N, C-alpha and C positions, 0 to 999 in steps of 0.2 A: 658513429662518426668519430674520427680521431684526427686531431690537429697537431701538426709538427711544424717547426720553423727551422730555418738554417740561419742562425745568427751571423754567420760569416758573409752572407749575401745582403743582409739588412743595411739599408742606407739611412735609416732613421726618419723616413718621410712622415710617419705617424698616421697614415691613412687607415691602418688597421685599428688603431685606438679610436679614431673618430667614427669609424664604421661599426665597430663591435667592442665598446668599452667594457662590457662585462666579460669578454673573452681575452682581450689583449691589453697589455700595458707596455711601457718602455722603461728600461733601466736608466740609471743616471747618465749613461753614455748615449741614450736615445735608441738603443737596440731593442727590438721587440722581445717581449716575454709572453708566455701563454699563461693566463690565469686559470682557464678552464679547458683542458685538453679534450674533453668529451662533452661539449655543450649540447643542449636539446632545445626543441621548440624554436622560438624566435631568435634565440642566441645562436642556434645552429645556422639559421638562414643568414644572419648577420655575419657569421664567421665565413661562410661561403662567399658572400659579397666582398668581405675584406680581402680574401685570397685573390679575387678577381681584380680589385683595384690596387693591389700592392705593386708599386712600380718596379720592384726588384725580384718579383716572384719568389719571395722568401717563404711564403705560407703554403703548406700542403694540407689539403683536406681529403681524407680517405673515408 
């Protein structure tokens, strides 16, 4: 699994951080950052869920 984000699309809703706090964070502007671009186990499942709930479709999981 590989996670990428498009910070230009991020609206700072924070759903990713709430859903997968071990994988995502937000910078001082509220824009998503990836803490673990290749998570495993439960963190991988949470990252997939975060991609689904992201209102701006910023997160890509491959």
